[in-house]
N, C-alpha and C positions, 0 to 999 in steps of 0.2 A: 372494968365494965365495957368500955368502948373497945379495948383491945380484944376482948372475947368476941364481941360482935364482928369485928373485922376478920378475926380468925375464922369465924363461922361462915362469913361471906366467901372467903377464899376457898374453904373446903367445898362449899356449894358450887362455886364456879368450876373447880377442878372435877367434881363429880359430874357436872353437866357436860363438860368437854369429853370426859371418858365415855359417857353414855352416847354422845353423838358419834364418837369414833367407833365405838363398839357396834352401833346400829349400822353405820356405813359398811364396816367389815362384815357384819352379818348379812347385809343385803347383797354384797358382792359374793359371799360364800354361797348364799342361797341361790343366786342366779347361776352359779357354776354347778351346784350339786342338785338343786331342786328341779328335776325335769320329769314331770308326771309320766308314768308309763315307761320311762327309760332310765332306770337307776344307774346304768353304766354309761350314760351319755357324756360326751366331751364337755358340754356346757360353755359358758362365757365367764372367764375368771374375774374380769373387772371392766369398768367403764372408764375410758380416758377422755377428759374434757380438754379441748384445745381452743386457742384463740387464733383465728386465721390472720389477724393483723400483726400478731407478734411473730408468727412463723408462716409467711405467705407461700412458701414452696417447700415441699417435702418429697422424699423418695430418692435414694442414693443411686438409682439408675441414671439420674440426670442432675441431681442437686446435692450439695454438701450436707444437708440436713435430712433427717427422717424422723419418724415418730419416736418419742422417748419411751421405748419399750425395754423391758428387762430381758435377760437371757431366756430363750425358749418361749418367747411371747410372739404371737402371730396375729396379724390383722387381715381378714379375708375381704377382698374387693371383687366386684363383678361389673363388667361393662356391657353396653350396647342394647340392653333390654328396654322395655319388656317385650318378650315374645312368648305368648301364652303356653304353647306346647312344651317348651323347655324351661322357661322361667318359673312356671308353676311347680315343676318337679324339683327345681333347685330349692324353692321355698319349702317344700315338704321335707327334703333331706335335711335342711338346716333346722327346721322345727323339730324334727325327730331327735336331733342332738342338742337342742336348746342353744344354738349358736347364733350370734348376731353378727351381721356383716354390713358393709357399705356398698351401695349400688349407684353406679353412674349411668343415668338414663339419657337416651337420645330423644330429642324433642319430637321428631317425626314419629318415633315408635310410641311415645307417650300419647300423641294425638290419636294414633291408630288403636291403642289399647289403654285408655285411661284407668280402667279397672285394675290393670296390673300394677300401676303406680300406687294406687290406694291399698292394694294388698301388702306392698312393702311397708307402708306406713302402719297399717294395722298390726303387722307382725313385729313391729318395733325396730326395724332396720333403719340405718341412716341412708338418706336419699340425696345424692348429688346429681350434677348434670354433665352431659357429654356432647354439648353443642346441639344444633338443630338437625343437621343432615350428615353428621359424621364425616367431614372432609378430611382427607389424609394429607393435605398440603397446606395446613395452617401456617407453616413457617414460610410459605412462598406467596400466599395470596395477599392482596392489599389489606391494609389494616382495617379499613372501613367494612370490608366484607367479613373479615374475621370477627370484628366486633358485633356485626349483625348476627353471625352464627351463634355467638355466645348469648346475646340478649334474647334472641328468638328461642333458643333451647331452654333458657330459664323460664321464659313466659309460657312455653308449652307445658312444662312439667308443673308449674304453678297452676295452670288451668286444669290439668288432670287432677290435682289435689283438691280443687274446689275451694271451699271456705277455709280449709286448713292449710293455706299456703305457707304458714310459718313452719310446717313440718319439713320444708325444703332446707337442707343444710347448705351453707355457703362453701361447698366443695365442688371442684370441677377438675376433670381429667381431660387433657387435650387429646383428641383422636390421634392414634398412631404415635403418641408422645412427641409429636412434631412441634417442639417448643419454638417460641419466637419472643424476643425481648420486648417488643411493643405490646404483644398480647399479654405477657406476664405482668408488665407494668400496669396495663389497664385492669387486669383482674385484681392486682394488689390495691389499686385505688378504689375498687369497689368492695374491698373487704372479703374477697373470695380467695380461698386457699387452693393452690394448684397442687394436685396429687400426681406424682409419678408412681414409682413402685420400687421395691428393693429387689424383687426377682419375679419373673413371669414363668408360666408353665407352657407357653407356646400352644395353647389350645385353639388358637385361631388358625393354625396351620393344618394341613391335611396329614394329621398323625393319628395314631390309634389312642384309645383311652388309656391303655397301659403306658404308652409313651408320655402322656400328660401326667400320669401319676408319678412315673420315674423322675421326670424333670422337676416337678413340684417338690418332691421329697429330697432329692439330691441337692438342689439349689438351696432349699431351706436348711439342710444340714451344713452346707458351706457357709451360709450367713449366720446361722445360729438363731434366726428369728427375723421378723420384719414384715413388710407389706407384700402380700401375695396377689398377683394380678391374674384374674380368671375372667371368663365370659359366660354369662348365664343363658345366652341364646344358642350355645353349641351343644349338640347331642353328645359329643365325646366328653364334654365337661360334666354332663349329667351322669354319665357312666363312671367317670373317674372320681367324682366327689366323695361318695361313700367310703371308698378305700383310702382317700387322702385323710378324711376326718378320723377314721379308725387308726391309721398309722400315727397321726398327730398325738392321739391319746396314748398309744402304746409307747411312744418315745418321750412322753412327758412334756409335750408342748401345751401351751395355754392360749386360749382365744381372748383377744381384747376388742371391745367395742368402742369405737371412736364417735364422739358427738361434739357439736360446736358449743362454745361457751355462750351463755346468755346472762342477762343481769341477775336472774334468779339462780343460775348455776355457773359459778366462776370456773376459770380454767384450773386444771390440776396443777399444783405447785411442782415445778421441775427446776433442774439446774441446766445451764447452757450445754454442758458436755453430754447430757443425756440425749440431746437431739442429734447425736452422732451415732451411727450404727455400731462402730467399734471405737469408743472414746479412748484416747491415749492414756496409758498407765504411767504413774510416776516411777515405777520400777523398771519400765521398758525403755530401751535406748531409742532416741529419736533420730530421724534421718535428715534433719535440718538444724541449722545453728539456732540456739535460743535467742530470743529477743534481748536487746541491750536494755538493762534496767535504767530507770530514771534516777540518777544519783542527785543528792542534795549536798552541795559543797559548803563546808563551813566557812572557808576563806576563798574568796574569788579575787585575789590580788593579781595584778598584771605582771607578766614575766619581765625581767630586767632586759634592757636593750643590750645587744652585743657591744663589747668594748673594742677599741682599735687594736689592742694587742691580740684579740681573738682571730683577726684576719691578717696578721703580719707574718712575714717569713722569719726564718731563723736569724737573719742578719738585721732584723728591724725594719726592712723595707716592706711597704704595703704591696700586696699582690695585686697587679693590674691585669685584669682579664680582658681578653680581646673582645668579648661580648658578654652581656648580662646572663645570669643563670636561667632566667625564665624565657629566654628567646627560643623559639622553636624553629629549627632550620627546615628549609624546604627539602622534601625527600628527593633523592636522585634515583630516577627510574623506579619509583615506587618503594625504595628502601630508605627509611629515615636515617640520617646521619647521627652518629652518637654525639652526645654533648661533651664538651670539654670538662675535665675534672676541675672542680673549684678549689683544689688543694695542690700544693707543689709536689712534684715527684721526688721522694726522698732518696731514690736510688742514684740520682746524679751526684757527682762529687760537689762538695760545697764550693770549691773554687770556680766551678762552672756557672754557678748561679749569679748572674749579673743583673743589675737594674736595667730595665728596658730603656730608660732615657739616656743612658751612657753606653749602650751596647755598640752604637755606630762608631764611637771614638775609641773604644777599647780594642776592637778587633784589629790585628796588624794588617798593613797595606802590602799586597803582594809585590815582590821585586820585579824589575824589568827583565832580569835574566831569565825569569820563568817563561817569558814569551819569545826569547831569542833562539834561533836555530844555529848550531855550530857549523863551521865551514866543512868539516868532514861529511856532514849530512848532504851538502850539495854534491860532493864527489860521488856519493852513493846514489844520489838521485839522477845525475847526468847520464851515466850509462843506461840507466833505465829508460831515459827519454830517447837516447840514441837507438836503443833496441826497439823502442816503440816506433821510431821513424822507419827503421828497416822493416819492421813488421808491416807497416802501412804500404811501403814500396813493394814488398813481396806480395802482399795481397793484391796490389794493382796489377803486377805482372801475371799473377795467377788468374786474375779475372780476364786479362787480355788473351792469355793462352786458352782459357776456357771458351772464350768467344770464337777463337780461330778453330778450335776443335769442333765446336758445335756447327760452325759453317761448313767445315770439311765433312762432318758427318751428314749434313743435309745434302751436300752434293753427292756423297757416296750413296745415300739412300735413293736419290733421284736416278743415279746411274744404274743402281741395282734394280730399281723398278723397271727401267728400260730393258736391261739385259734379261731380266726374268721374263718380260713379255716376249722378247725374241727367242729365248730358250724354249718357252712353251710352244712357239710356232715351229721351231726346229724339231722338238720332241714329237709334235703331232705328225710332221712329214716323215720323220724317221720311223714312227710307228706304222705309218702306211706302207713304207718300203719293206719293213720287216715282215709285215703281214703278207705282202705279195710274195716274198721269197719263201715264206713258210708254206704258202699254198702250193708253190711250184715243187718244193721238196716233197711234200706229201703226195702230190700227183706222181712224182718220179718213183717214190717207194711203192705206190700201188701198181705202177706199170711193171716194175721189177718182180713183184710178187706174182703177178699174173703170168709173166714169162716163165718163172720157175715152176709154176703149177703145170703149164703146158708141157715143159720138158719132162717132168715126172710122168705125166700121163703117156707120153710117147714111149718112154722107156718101159713102162708097164706093158 
């Protein structure tokens, strides 16, 4: 009787669990397929609930972890809004495809257009913050100023939401992805999850909508899924978004909506490896050495101490080293000296291996004859010394003659200088006489020629 009742209770519990599971799966399927007026819409495949305190930083562009997505799952994110003329068009495009996304709002923009923030809430999107003034140097500014940017941005978005401040998710994206350790630590202490991204579409640059589309799809294909970074304030994003969503559907991608965990809605159960974009496979080779496992030893006995025979030489003598093994020699000119080998050299003959303490008495004393020079050596050395003396005397005579020659050469040069001076004077006078004789000869020749001309004229 009691057993039947217990069996009935178990069956009832299982049925209730299956009903809950089927209801959640039906809700997710309905959110993806039930899009009034757009039966071919992309939709939102499922909702992912995350706990910011368990995973404070996500996005593989900067962090080792990202959202626990399956293959071909995408999370759409938009920054810098709200800006009515473009943000409203983004909301309309998403609504037409029944797609949910996450928006990171700037506090100053929320103050200027609080209605834009409330439109996000009413459409069911997740709302995060993007600081107050969108500074691009969060990694270089003082911590107190960065903290004020964060706190003021949160306060401005909460003020825009009014009484429904709980609709603000504890998500924040640092402007320009300019991360800083103290900023990240502060956000983690406040239970705020820092969002980076897995790939951007570069829609903040001066590029065409076609280029935004190409970058988004190509980078998504390279990653296989992940967090896509876009900006809802850019007109080029408005133009590119319809094509991006259509291509996602054509290639079999699915949209995931991310919300924060609450007491009423706990985090989605996941495994640690799911928070990696490409978790390692057991069948794939790894590029690093595996960790050493923690062994449990059955016997932890001490090793036996070495015996005296372990350090003795072949003849029974204990090897005496010049210095201990663990001594480190000082390097010579930057090159460390090699340590001496702690074992004997077996290549030496055994008879040469002598104990150190008796080595000084065993070596033979050299005989005195080794240091004596034979008498014949002196005979060979004496002529050499005589020749050396003769060489010295010859060198002295040669030096004396050289001095005499140099003195004579000096006198000759002095005499030659005098003679050359006199010679130049004589040459000068001789040249004068020769010139005078030349002039006289020329005058005589001219007179002779005139006389011959006169004779010829007379004869004619």
